[in-house]
C-alpha positions as a printed NumPy array, in Angstrom:
array([[ 20.824,   8.653,  -5.553],
       [ 21.706,   6.414,  -8.501],
       [ 19.52 ,   3.37 ,  -7.787],
       [ 20.969,   1.4  , -10.697],
       [ 24.52 ,   1.857,  -9.437],
       [ 23.45 ,   0.922,  -5.896],
       [ 21.867,  -2.302,  -7.123],
       [ 24.94 ,  -3.257,  -9.157],
       [ 27.195,  -2.713,  -6.128],
       [ 24.918,  -4.782,  -3.909],
       [ 24.833,  -7.583,  -6.487],
       [ 28.639,  -7.562,  -6.574],
       [ 28.846,  -7.812,  -2.778],
       [ 26.325, -10.628,  -2.572],
       [ 28.281, -12.39 ,  -5.318],
       [ 31.222, -12.695,  -2.937],
       [ 29.211, -15.203,  -0.946],
       [ 26.592, -16.628,  -3.344],
       [ 26.918, -17.778,  -6.957],
       [ 24.28 , -18.206,  -9.648],
       [ 21.279, -16.495,  -8.067],
       [ 21.437, -13.043,  -9.674],
       [ 17.768, -13.004, -10.734],
       [ 16.628, -13.985,  -7.242],
       [ 18.736, -11.257,  -5.64 ],
       [ 17.306,  -8.826,  -8.186],
       [ 13.732,  -9.695,  -7.21 ],
       [ 14.576,  -9.521,  -3.5  ],
       [ 16.073,  -6.061,  -3.963],
       [ 13.039,  -4.966,  -5.987],
       [ 10.836,  -6.058,  -3.069],
       [ 12.976,  -4.105,  -0.623],
       [ 12.778,  -0.929,  -2.71 ],
       [  9.028,  -1.508,  -3.097],
       [  8.75 ,  -1.787,   0.706],
       [  7.242,  -5.258,   0.555],
       [  7.785,  -8.784,   1.825],
       [  8.927, -11.881,  -0.054],
       [  8.384, -15.631,   0.089],
       [ 11.411, -17.659,  -0.988],
       [ 10.297, -21.156,  -1.925],
       [ 12.689, -24.014,  -2.604],
       [ 14.114, -27.221,  -1.249],
       [ 16.473, -27.043,   1.747],
       [ 20.081, -26.131,   1.019],
       [ 19.699, -23.741,  -1.936],
       [ 20.959, -20.652,  -0.028],
       [ 17.594, -19.019,   0.723],
       [ 18.68 , -18.071,   4.25 ],
       [ 22.143, -16.968,   3.143],
       [ 20.707, -14.65 ,   0.479],
       [ 18.408, -12.906,   2.957],
       [ 21.123, -12.499,   5.579],
       [ 23.71 , -11.282,   3.066],
       [ 21.334,  -8.725,   1.582],
       [ 20.714,  -7.4  ,   5.103],
       [ 24.463,  -6.952,   5.594],
       [ 24.832,  -4.884,   2.415],
       [ 22.285,  -2.332,   3.661],
       [ 23.546,  -2.299,   7.265],
       [ 20.166,  -3.486,   8.483],
       [ 19.347,  -5.1  ,  11.797],
       [ 18.6  ,  -8.749,  11.19 ],
       [ 16.199, -11.009,  13.052],
       [ 15.551, -14.694,  12.522],
       [ 12.671, -17.005,  13.408],
       [ 12.81 , -20.753,  12.865],
       [  9.488, -22.225,  11.832],
       [  8.788, -25.31 ,  13.947],
       [  5.556, -27.06 ,  14.991],
       [  5.935, -25.665,  18.528],
       [  6.589, -22.043,  17.505],
       [  4.609, -19.652,  19.704],
       [  3.375, -16.065,  19.375],
       [  5.91 , -14.82 ,  21.927],
       [  8.763, -16.342,  19.906],
       [  7.906, -13.893,  17.128],
       [  6.825, -10.647,  18.773],
       [  8.109, -10.993,  22.329],
       [  6.313, -10.785,  25.652],
       [  5.685,  -8.681,  28.76 ],
       [  6.997,  -9.761,  32.156],
       [  7.162,  -8.382,  35.681],
       [ 10.647,  -7.23 ,  36.666],
       [ 11.025,  -7.85 ,  40.394],
       [ 13.987,  -5.505,  40.701],
       [ 12.265,  -2.606,  38.945],
       [  8.848,  -3.493,  40.382],
       [  7.319,  -2.828,  36.961],
       [  6.249,  -4.567,  33.79 ],
       [  8.983,  -4.816,  31.157],
       [  8.898,  -5.744,  27.496],
       [ 11.154,  -8.369,  25.992],
       [ 11.066,  -7.656,  22.261],
       [ 11.111, -10.539,  19.797],
       [ 13.054, -10.828,  16.524],
       [ 10.243,  -9.134,  14.617],
       [ 11.678,  -5.806,  15.802],
       [ 14.346,  -5.836,  13.079],
       [ 14.783,  -4.131,   9.718],
       [ 14.962,  -7.473,   7.927],
       [ 13.188, -10.444,   9.461],
       [ 13.997, -13.905,   8.158],
       [ 11.328, -16.507,   8.881],
       [ 12.884, -19.853,   8.08 ],
       [ 10.518, -22.61 ,   6.943],
       [  7.375, -20.6  ,   7.571],
       [  5.137, -23.402,   6.373],
       [  6.351, -25.731,   9.122],
       [  4.972, -23.422,  11.836],
       [  1.402, -23.821,  13.153],
       [ -1.179, -21.595,  11.404],
       [ -2.396, -20.26 ,  14.765],
       [  1.062, -18.8  ,  15.36 ],
       [  1.784, -17.538,  11.868],
       [ -1.402, -15.461,  11.917],
       [  0.446, -13.329,  14.467],
       [  2.362, -12.01 ,  11.476],
       [ -0.685, -10.511,   9.765],
       [ -0.653,  -7.234,  11.697],
       [  3.097,  -6.849,  11.263],
       [  3.135,  -7.555,   7.53 ],
       [  0.186,  -5.31 ,   6.725],
       [  0.412,  -2.473,   9.247],
       [  4.102,  -2.581,  10.275],
       [  3.145,  -2.786,  13.941],
       [  2.506,  -5.437,  16.578],
       [  0.278,  -5.613,  19.617],
       [  1.653,  -7.09 ,  22.841],
       [ -0.748,  -7.203,  25.786],
       [ -2.363,  -3.749,  25.707],
       [  0.438,  -2.005,  23.815],
       [  0.67 ,  -1.42 ,  20.058],
       [  4.261,  -0.885,  18.991],
       [  5.623,   0.312,  15.629],
       [  8.205,  -1.789,  13.826],
       [ 11.531,  -0.601,  12.464],
       [ 11.785,   1.431,   9.27 ],
       [ 12.321,  -0.153,   6.876],
       [ 10.711,  -3.453,   7.874],
       [ 10.997,  -6.262,   5.332],
       [ 10.017,  -9.855,   6.042],
       [ 11.734, -12.549,   4.005],
       [ 10.146, -15.925,   4.647],
       [ 11.398, -19.213,   3.286],
       [  9.094, -22.133,   2.687],
       [  9.728, -25.686,   1.591],
       [  7.74 , -27.319,  -1.215],
       [  4.652, -29.104,   0.072],
       [  6.089, -32.536,  -0.682],
       [  8.719, -32.023,   2.043],
       [  7.815, -33.741,   5.328],
       [  6.217, -31.526,   7.984],
       [  5.051, -28.735,   5.665],
       [  1.554, -27.356,   5.178],
       [ -0.147, -24.9  ,   2.834],
       [  0.1  , -21.29 ,   3.998],
       [ -3.3  , -19.685,   4.587],
       [ -4.08 , -17.481,   1.576],
       [ -4.838, -14.557,   3.869],
       [ -1.21 , -14.746,   5.016],
       [  0.395, -15.555,   1.659],
       [ -1.396, -12.583,   0.074],
       [  0.482, -10.225,   2.405],
       [  3.733, -11.09 ,   0.658],
       [  4.561,  -8.867,  -2.278],
       [  6.217, -11.683,  -4.208],
       [  6.817, -15.421,  -4.135],
       [ 10.231, -16.213,  -5.568],
       [ 11.015, -19.756,  -6.645],
       [ 14.562, -20.78 ,  -5.684],
       [ 15.739, -23.751,  -7.713],
       [ 19.055, -25.543,  -7.919],
       [ 21.745, -23.35 ,  -9.463],
       [ 23.475, -24.425, -12.709],
       [ 26.407, -26.763, -12.172],
       [ 28.852, -23.986, -13.105],
       [ 27.434, -21.821, -10.303],
       [ 27.707, -24.685,  -7.821],
       [ 31.357, -25.127,  -8.821],
       [ 31.918, -21.397,  -8.317],
       [ 30.274, -21.631,  -4.896],
       [ 32.709, -24.364,  -3.879],
       [ 35.618, -22.191,  -5.016],
       [ 34.265, -19.342,  -2.867],
       [ 34.066, -21.645,   0.149],
       [ 37.514, -23.078,  -0.489],
       [ 39.155, -19.654,  -0.772],
       [ 37.125, -18.222,   2.141],
       [ 36.433, -15.202,  -0.077],
       [ 32.769, -15.503,   0.858],
       [ 33.215, -14.432,   4.474],
       [ 33.424, -10.655,   4.003],
       [ 30.585,  -8.515,   2.63 ],
       [ 30.853,  -4.726,   2.68 ],
       [ 28.034,  -2.331,   3.464],
       [ 26.86 ,  -0.529,   0.338],
       [ 24.097,   1.701,   1.724],
       [ 22.336,   2.367,   5.024],
       [ 18.735,   1.804,   6.031],
       [ 18.237,   5.556,   5.623],
       [ 19.282,   5.143,   1.995],
       [ 16.788,   2.277,   1.624],
       [ 14.015,   4.615,   2.789],
       [ 15.189,   7.17 ,   0.216],
       [ 15.076,   4.526,  -2.536],
       [ 11.537,   3.655,  -1.469],
       [ 10.585,   7.322,  -1.703],
       [ 12.113,   7.607,  -5.184],
       [ 10.286,   4.468,  -6.333],
       [  6.923,   5.963,  -5.371],
       [  7.612,   8.859,  -7.755],
       [  8.078,   6.579, -10.788],
       [  5.22 ,   7.07 , -13.268],
       [  2.793,   4.361, -14.378],
       [  1.136,   5.246, -17.743],
       [ -2.538,   4.489, -18.313],
       [ -1.868,   1.646, -20.816],
       [  0.218,  -0.124, -18.148],
       [ -2.541,   0.31 , -15.559],
       [ -4.982,  -1.142, -18.075],
       [ -2.658,  -4.095, -18.683],
       [ -2.248,  -4.781, -14.941],
       [ -5.984,  -4.887, -14.32 ],
       [ -6.551,  -7.014, -17.425],
       [ -3.972,  -9.589, -16.305],
       [ -5.326,  -9.803, -12.757],
       [ -8.937, -10.024, -13.909],
       [ -7.997, -12.811, -16.325],
       [ -6.857, -14.945, -13.368],
       [-10.423, -14.817, -12.007],
       [-11.954, -16.058, -15.251],
       [ -9.652, -18.98 , -16.032],
       [-11.553, -22.274, -15.931],
       [ -8.701, -23.95 , -14.024],
       [ -8.781, -21.391, -11.2  ],
       [-10.894, -21.657,  -8.049],
       [ -9.829, -18.277,  -6.686],
       [ -8.1  , -15.585,  -8.714],
       [ -5.852, -12.754,  -7.611],
       [ -7.263,  -9.957,  -5.47 ],
       [ -6.897,  -6.193,  -5.973],
       [ -3.882,  -6.425,  -3.665],
       [ -2.113,  -8.161,  -6.565],
       [ -2.698,  -5.087,  -8.741],
       [ -1.153,  -2.873,  -6.07 ],
       [  1.77 ,  -5.292,  -5.78 ],
       [  2.336,  -5.1  ,  -9.545],
       [  2.451,  -1.301,  -9.318],
       [  4.86 ,  -1.243,  -6.376],
       [  7.221,  -3.839,  -7.826],
       [  7.18 ,  -2.363, -11.332],
       [  8.044,   1.092,  -9.983],
       [ 10.982,  -0.355,  -8.041],
       [ 12.169,  -2.352, -11.064],
       [ 12.062,   0.71 , -13.301],
       [ 13.992,   2.721, -10.707],
       [ 16.879,   0.265, -10.396],
       [ 17.056,   0.124, -14.195],
       [ 17.438,   3.905, -14.378],
       [ 13.96 ,   4.693, -15.721],
       [ 11.29 ,   7.073, -14.423],
       [  8.387,   5.29 , -16.125],
       [  7.023,   1.747, -15.884],
       [  6.439,  -0.239, -19.071],
       [  4.417,  -3.358, -19.889],
       [  7.538,  -5.524, -20.064],
       [  8.001,  -4.824, -16.352],
       [  4.593,  -6.353, -15.66 ],
       [  5.334,  -9.42 , -17.803],
       [  8.621,  -9.936, -15.944],
       [  6.869,  -9.744, -12.578],
       [  3.823, -11.843, -13.442],
       [  4.972, -15.127, -11.9  ],
       [  6.407, -13.77 ,  -8.621],
       [  3.461, -11.417,  -8.058],
       [  0.655, -13.849,  -8.937],
       [  1.823, -17.413,  -8.238],
       [  0.994, -17.419,  -4.502],
       [ -2.32 , -15.632,  -4.96 ],
       [ -4.094, -18.101,  -7.242],
       [ -5.867, -21.292,  -6.153],
       [ -5.931, -23.912,  -8.909],
       [ -8.401, -26.768,  -9.224],
       [ -6.743, -29.995,  -8.094],
       [ -8.265, -31.82 , -11.048],
       [ -7.328, -29.204, -13.625],
       [ -3.972, -30.676, -14.565],
       [ -2.544, -27.186, -15.148],
       [ -0.009, -25.594, -12.829],
       [ -0.096, -22.026, -11.533],
       [  2.843, -20.915, -13.663],
       [  1.25 , -22.443, -16.756],
       [ -1.917, -20.444, -16.141],
       [  0.017, -17.204, -15.64 ],
       [  2.166, -17.752, -18.733],
       [ -0.957, -18.586, -20.719],
       [ -2.67 , -15.358, -19.698],
       [  0.347, -13.265, -20.659],
       [  0.688, -15.089, -23.984],
       [ -3.022, -14.732, -24.78 ],
       [ -2.952, -10.997, -24.109],
       [  0.117, -10.619, -26.292],
       [ -1.515, -12.557, -29.114],
       [ -4.603, -10.395, -28.862],
       [ -2.587,  -7.209, -29.019],
       [ -3.071,  -6.249, -25.334],
       [  0.608,  -5.51 , -24.719]])
């Protein structure tokens, strides 16, 4: 399978409905091929939900949606068991988590007690209901949106949950030209039809191919050096965990694959540094330096010192 050609076709299909977010779609597709989950962070109305739903359509995936609200309950995510009077037996009503692509809208508006129900699903691709442990669909990719913390009703995601997401992708306002193009798409109604490019079986094959991509020793050394540097920065309370190193590997392999390469390079790691690390670092509130500034500084320092 030509992964590069598949990606270009998917990007073209998504472009029928969304304008100006090519890099975001690229990162979302990388996460899918890497078999990982993504956090899409941005203000309301910047097409986070539309991008996730449209990507699901291009791979003919089943799509589930959860709306994060203060009264969201465990059963709203995974489902529940009930007694069927007609059948005289317990039955299972499955929740939206039993989908290939699960969109969790405004995750950081839901209560932490409920969102912890996602931990088992995100890490082990299974859920436990009553006494039964049930496998999730293959592939299973969670795409959660979250609003910036200055939006009313939001709260900080627990780090134990945020760390389960392969990447955090910042979704900003599109350039004015892209917004104009979006209005043209809406006006012409050309955005209503998106064709299937591949199947979920093909997604599993892409994931298998990505695992076979090679990671040379110098790249492994660079990954561990970058992650370890986050733990030593004076502005950081908590640096990235070893899970970040694994995430770098998985994402870099997928990126190389969709670019037609069989080997990861250090530029792949630089490209992925912000989305892989930004949700895994806790910065001192009095430091005056943002997460992205710290990450960019680490990459720049390593480049200046010849560790590239």
